[in-house]
N, C-alpha and C positions, 0 to 999 in steps of 0.2 A: 504494500500500500504506500502510495507516495505521500509525502508530507505536504502541508499547506503551502510551504515555500516553493514546491515544485509545480504548483498550479499557475493560473494566470498571473502575470506580473502586475503588481500594484504600484502605487506612487512611491516617491522617494522615502527611504527610511528617515525617521527623525534624526536630528543632529546627534552625533555620538556623545556630545557633552550632556545630552538629556536622557540617555538610555544607558542601561548597564553595559559594561564592556563585554563584547562577544567577538568571536572570530568571524570576520567576513571572508577569510580564506582558510580552508582547512584541508590539509593533505594527510591521509592516514594510510600508512603501509604501502606507499605508492611504489610499484615496480613497473618499469617500462622496458620492454624488449623490442629489438628490431632484428629482422632476418640478417644472418651473416652467411659467409661462404660455406662454413662447415658447422657452425653452431650459432645460436642467437647471441646478439650483442646486447649487453646490459647497459642501458643509458642512464637509468635511475634505479636505485636499490634501497628499499625500505625507507623512503623519505616520509618523515613526519614533520609537519609544519603548520603552525597557527600564526596568522597575521590578524591582529585584532582591529576592530573598527577604528578608523582614523589614523592608523599607523602609517609611517613612511619608512619603507624597508628597501634595502638594496640586496639583490642576489648577485654575488660576485663569483667569478671563476674563469679559468682560462678556457680556450677553445677545447671542446671535447669533454668538459666537466659535467655537462647535463643541464646547464642553465637554460639553453634554448628549448630543450625538450620540456623542461618544467614550465616555461612560458607557454608553449603550445598546449600543454595540458590545462593550464589555468584559463586560457582563452577558448578552450573547447575545440581546438583544431585537431587534437589527439584525444583518444580515450585510453586510460591506463590499462596496461596488461593485467594488473592486479592492484587492489587497494581502491581508495575513493578520493575524489577531488570535489570539494564543495566551494562554490563561489557565490557570495551574496545570498546564502541560504539555499542554493540549488545544487543538487547532485548532478554534475554535468553529464555523467554517463546515462542519466535517465531523461535527458532532454533530447527531443528529436530536432531535426533541422529548423523547423519553424520556431521551436522554443529557444534554440540557440540564437536565431536571428532576432527574436524579441529581446533576449537578454543583452545582445550587443548593441541594440538600438536604444536601450534604456539604462540598465543597471551596470553594464560592463563596458568600459572603454579601453581601446588599445592604441597607444601612441607608437607609431612605427619608427624604425631607425632612419629612414629617408623621409624628411619632412613632407615632400610633395606626394608621398603615398597617402597622406592624410588630407591633402588639400586639392582643390581645383586650381591648377597653376595660373590661369588667366583671370580668375575671379579675385575680388578684393577680400580683405579680412572679414568684413561684415557679411558679404555674400557667402563665404565659406561657413561661417557660424550659422547663418540662417539655413543653409543646406543641411548641415549636421543635425539641426533640430527637427527636420521633417520626419525622420523615422520615429523619434520620440513622440511627436504629436500624433502620428498615425496610430501608435499604440496607446494613446491617451495617457502618456507619462507626464506627470506634473514637472514643469520646468521652473528652476529657481531664479533664473536671470533672463532678462532680455538681452539681445545682442549687444547694444551699445553699453549697457550696464556691465556686462562681463568684460568687454574690451577695456572699459575704464578701470575695473577692479584689477585687471592683469597688466595695467600700464601700457596698453597697446593702442591707445586712441589714435596716435599718429599714423597707424597703418590701416585705419578703418576703411579708407577708400583707395588704398593702393593695391595693385595686383601683386600676387605672390612672386611673380618672376622678377619684380623690381627689388626684392628684399635679399639680404644676405642669408646664408644657411642658418645661422643662429637665430636671426629674426623670423625666418620661416618656421623654425621648430617652436619658437615661442607662440606663434599664431596657431600652429598645429596643435599645441597643447591646449590653447583656449578653445579650439574647434572641438576637440574630443570632450572637453568639459562642458560644452554647450548643451549636451543632452542631460546634464545633471546626473552623472553616473555615481553609483555607490562605490565601485571598485575601478581603479585606474591601473592598467598595466603599461609599462613603458619599456620598449625593446631597444636597448643600446641607443638611447636618444641623443647621445653626444658623440657617437662613434666617428662621424665625419666632420667634426667641428674643430676650429682652432681653439686655443686656450680661452680666448675672450668669449667666443660663442659658447664653449662648454660651460664656463662659469655663469654666463647669463641664463642658460637653460637650467643649471642646478638651482640657481636662485628662483627661477620661475616655478620649478617643481615644488620647492619648499613653500613658496607663496601660494601655489594652487592647493597644496595639502592643508595649509592653515585656513585658506578661504573657504574651501568646499567641504572639508572633513572627509573627503573620499579616501578610502583605504588605498594606499599607493605602493606598488611594487615596481622597482626599477631594476631591470636586468642589465648588467654591465660587466665589462672586463677591465674597466679603468679604476684602479685603486683610489684615484682622486675623487671620482664620483661617489664611490662607496663610502669613503671617509667622511663625506659631507652629510651622510644620512644618519639618523639617530640609531638605526639598527642595521646590521649587515649579516647576511647569511652567506657563508662561503661553501660552495659545492666543489668537491674534488672526487673524480672517478665515480660520479653518480651518487654520492652520499654527502650529507651535511656533516662537515668536519669541524668547522669553527664558526662561532657566532660572535659578532662584535656589538657592543652596546655602549654608545657615547664614549668612544675612544679606547675601551678595554676589550680585549679578546678573551673568549672562553672556548675551551674544547668541549664539544657536545658528545655526550654518551649516546651511542646508537641503540636501536631496539634490541640488538643482540649483545649489548654490553661493550661493544668495540668502540675505540676512540681512534681518531686520525690525528697524527702529528701535523702541525702547520708545515708548509713547504720549507721554510727556513730551518726548521728543526730536523726535518726528514733528511735534508742534505748532510747534516752532521751525524745523524743516526739512521743509516739506511736500513731497508728491510732486512730482517735477520738479527738486528741488534737485540740483545737480551736486556729487558728491563724488569726490575722487581718493584712491587707495589708495597708501600709502607703506610700504616696509619700513624698520623702525628697528632699532637694536641690541637692543631689548627685545621686538620683535614687529611688529605691523602698526598703521598709523595712518590713520584717515579724516580728510580735510580738506575743508572746504567751499570750493568754487571759484566765483569770480564769472565770469559769462559775459563773453567778450571781445567 
């Protein structure tokens, strides 16, 4: 039996500040396999992740770490081989194509790596935002802002009547962000939004993402390979070989214990202590301590 959240999509959720904290994104025991030449390739292994309402989180990892696969699962482009993925209260595996389309037109927004993938290139900023709101209106989704109001809130008034082709890459990405916010989503996913920008454009987009999160309260997940982007976010999840290994919170890093009790060493430590290194675990008055042991 489906839950009420899996039925017709209703209006925007109340502001996170007015409701109890809950997870807008929840992954439980997610396993993702892809066909290989001789055996399946494991892209994600036992991923458990909660992102609470209103959080701003970066998913960090090198190429091949599984972050793009995780983004595809969160956006409904893939269905997990095993485990469950819930976004904005919906089990994505239980939504058909029409349900996914409704979700993407209303509660779930995806900011693409290339700005013009979110934009009509020869349209103005105002025209792009109006076009983005059409799907939400069609599904009777309540909109929180008018076009001019949102452009003003995002400090983009100067681009209101300018075509996108006249803007720099960083400016285009800022307008693209406002465009995906125009539908008043509950969850925003951003796919490497600074990948092709110079440092000034990158910094402007980082600031815009923070501003958007504070303004809208949308639960925001930014997938990136750039440590500078990740370091600017309040919370960072580092994927390595398809597993969550390290979590950062406001400048401090923590090793995450996996579902099977395993832990992953951060890359800089792994270089010093390669696979096969013997470690012993000791309880201390302040917690647990790992010690390197020499083979006898």
